[in-house]
C-alpha positions in Angstrom: -51.2 -63.7 16.2 -51.5 -63.9 20.0 -52.4 -60.9 22.1 -50.5 -60.1 25.2 -52.5 -59.6 28.5 -52.3 -55.7 28.3 -53.8 -55.6 24.8 -56.5 -58.1 25.7 -57.4 -56.1 28.8 -57.5 -52.8 26.9 -59.7 -54.4 24.2 -62.0 -55.8 26.9 -62.3 -52.5 28.7 -62.9 -50.6 25.4 -65.6 -53.1 24.5 -67.3 -52.9 27.9 -67.2 -49.1 27.8 -68.7 -49.0 24.3 -71.5 -51.4 25.2 -72.2 -49.4 28.4 -72.3 -46.1 26.5 -74.6 -47.6 23.9 -76.9 -48.9 26.6 -77.0 -45.6 28.5 -77.7 -43.7 25.2 -80.7 -46.0 24.5 -82.0 -45.6 28.0 -81.7 -41.8 27.8 -83.4 -41.8 24.4 -86.3 -43.9 25.6 -86.8 -42.1 28.9 -86.0 -38.5 27.8 -89.2 -36.9 29.2 -88.9 -38.6 32.6 -85.3 -37.6 32.9 -86.1 -34.0 31.9 -88.8 -33.9 34.5 -86.5 -35.3 37.2 -83.8 -32.8 36.3 -86.2 -29.9 36.5 -87.5 -31.2 39.9 -83.9 -31.3 41.2 -83.2 -27.8 39.9 -86.3 -26.4 41.6 -85.3 -28.1 44.9 -81.8 -26.5 44.7 -83.3 -23.2 43.9 -85.7 -23.4 46.8 -82.9 -24.3 49.2 -80.7 -21.5 47.9 -83.6 -19.0 48.3 -84.2 -20.2 51.9 -80.5 -19.7 52.7 -80.6 -16.2 51.2 -83.6 -15.3 53.3 -81.8 -16.4 56.4 -78.7 -14.3 55.6 -77.9 -11.3 57.5 -76.7 -8.1 55.7 -73.1 -8.8 56.8 -73.1 -12.3 55.4 -74.7 -11.1 52.2 -71.9 -8.5 51.8 -69.1 -11.0 52.5 -70.6 -13.5 50.1 -70.9 -10.9 47.4 -67.3 -9.8 47.9 -66.0 -13.4 47.9 -67.9 -14.4 44.8 -67.5 -11.1 43.1 -71.3 -11.1 42.5 -73.1 -7.9 43.4 -76.4 -9.5 42.4 -76.4 -11.2 45.8 -76.7 -7.9 47.6 -79.4 -6.7 45.2 -81.5 -9.8 45.8 -81.0 -9.6 49.5 -82.1 -5.9 49.6 -85.1 -6.7 47.4 -86.2 -9.5 49.7 -85.9 -7.2 52.7 -88.2 -4.6 51.0 -90.6 -7.4 50.1 -90.8 -8.5 53.7 -91.8 -5.0 54.9 
């Protein structure tokens, strides 16, 4: 039974995808702690950047951001930071 080009291509892509997925899974399993540390580092970097932007916000910008995102916590955090600065 001969395979046409489309089936051969599909089978090849499936095989390559399966091998790549298996390889990535093995790498993740072997380096789990390192990856977890890296993700936590990236998360803390983003949090620091976000806090710096929040500190630079004016009250008007905080109000507009809270309205656009429907998140009143933005205003609460901004007010708390203003009181902490005093």
